[in-house]
C-alpha positions in Angstrom: 42.6 30.1 26.6 43.6 33.7 26.3 45.7 33.4 29.4 47.5 30.4 28.1 48.1 32.1 24.6 49.4 35.2 26.6 51.6 33.2 28.9 53.0 31.2 25.9 53.6 34.6 24.0 55.4 36.0 26.9 57.6 32.8 27.2 58.3 32.9 23.5 59.3 36.6 23.6 61.6 35.8 26.4 63.1 33.0 24.5 63.4 35.0 21.2 65.0 37.7 23.2 67.4 35.3 24.8 68.2 33.8 21.4 69.0 37.1 19.9 71.2 38.1 22.9 73.1 34.8 23.1 72.7 33.6 19.5 71.0 30.5 20.8 69.2 28.1 18.3 65.4 28.6 18.7 63.8 25.2 19.0 61.3 24.4 16.4 59.2 22.7 19.2 58.5 26.1 20.7 57.3 27.5 17.3 55.1 24.4 16.8 53.4 24.9 20.4 52.9 28.6 19.7 51.5 27.8 16.4 49.0 25.4 17.9 47.9 27.8 20.4 47.5 30.6 17.9 45.4 28.2 15.7 43.3 27.1 18.7 42.6 30.8 19.5 41.9 31.5 15.9 39.3 28.6 15.7 37.8 29.9 19.0 37.2 33.4 17.7 36.1 32.1 14.4 33.2 30.1 15.9 32.3 32.2 18.8 29.8 34.4 16.9 27.6 31.4 16.4 27.5 30.6 20.1 27.2 34.2 20.9 24.0 34.4 18.8 22.5 31.8 20.9 23.8 33.1 24.3 26.1 30.3 25.2 30.0 30.0 25.3 32.2 27.5 23.5 32.5 25.6 26.8 28.8 25.5 27.4 28.4 24.2 24.0 31.1 21.5 24.7 29.2 20.5 27.8 25.9 20.1 25.9 27.5 18.1 23.2 29.2 15.7 25.8 25.8 15.3 27.5 24.0 14.6 24.2 26.6 12.0 23.6 26.0 10.4 26.8 22.5 9.7 26.1 19.6 9.0 28.6 22.0 7.9 31.4 23.5 11.2 31.9 27.0 11.7 33.2 28.6 12.5 36.7 30.0 15.9 36.8 33.6 14.9 37.1 33.2 12.8 34.0 32.1 15.8 32.1 35.0 17.8 33.3 37.3 15.0 32.1 35.8 15.0 28.6 35.9 18.8 28.0 38.2 20.0 25.1 39.2 23.0 27.3 39.7 21.9 30.9 37.3 24.0 33.0 38.3 24.4 36.7 34.8 25.8 37.5 32.7 22.9 36.1 30.0 23.5 38.8 29.6 27.2 37.8 29.5 26.1 34.3 26.8 23.6 34.9 25.0 26.3 37.1 24.8 28.7 34.2 23.4 25.8 32.0 20.9 24.8 34.6 19.8 28.4 35.0 19.2 28.5 31.1 17.3 25.2 31.5 19.6 23.5 29.2 20.7 20.8 31.6 19.4 19.3 35.0 21.3 17.8 37.8 20.2 15.2 40.3 21.8 13.1 43.1 21.0 9.5 42.8 19.4 8.1 46.0 22.1 5.4 46.2 24.9 7.8 46.2 24.2 11.1 47.5 27.9 12.4 47.0 27.5 12.0 43.2 25.7 14.4 40.9 24.3 13.2 37.6 24.0 15.8 34.7 21.4 15.3 31.9 20.7 17.4 28.9 17.0 18.6 28.7 14.7 19.0 25.8 15.6 22.6 25.3 19.3 21.7 25.4 18.8 19.1 22.6 16.7 21.7 20.7 19.6 24.3 20.9 22.2 21.7 19.9 20.0 20.6 16.8 19.7 24.4 15.9 23.5 24.8 16.2 24.5 21.7 14.4 24.4 23.2 10.8 25.9 26.7 11.6 28.8 24.9 13.6 29.3 22.4 10.9 29.4 25.2 8.3 31.8 27.3 10.4 34.2 24.3 10.7 33.9 23.4 7.1 34.7 27.2 6.2 37.7 27.1 8.8 39.2 24.0 7.2 38.4 24.5 3.6 42.1 24.9 2.6 42.8 21.4 3.8 41.9 18.3 1.9 40.7 15.0 3.5 44.0 13.4 3.7 45.7 16.6 5.2 42.9 16.7 7.9 43.5 12.9 8.7 47.2 13.7 9.0 46.6 16.8 11.2 44.5 14.8 13.5 47.0 11.9 13.7 49.9 14.5 14.4 47.9 16.4 17.1 47.0 13.1 18.8 50.5 11.9 18.7 51.7 15.2 20.2 49.2 14.8 23.1 50.6 11.3 23.7 47.4 9.6 22.6 47.2 6.5 20.3 46.3 8.0 16.8 42.9 7.1 15.8 42.3 4.8 12.8 39.1 6.5 11.4 
């Protein structure tokens, strides 16, 4: 995430410099993307102390939540990677770390030895249950300036920007 924010900041600085030099109009779309990336970084830094206290990263937390949502059937590794909030090119290493902490387990089905299924363990479920309230409190604290209708509109606009069909929750 930091690399992305740095890259966008460098591009923005170059665009800002070019705009000053050539008196070009700076597109608001660039400002919007930079603002989204700054906000994502802000929320990441805002929540990271909760994860740090429990010895996990936000990506590891994301994997645990995905696996909890998958239930008893578990999920193939690539399905986890696709569902991640922040794309993780090293999903195998991420799962290695979680397995080393006994928070997930992996197994190869006998009918398809190429596939690896991942499951959350009891300690993983316990950790998530322990994190549920502090994470919820951090999220509430981070978004306390927005009302329900503003949060719904924010979600709708972000989904639209990602090219997704806005949810109707």
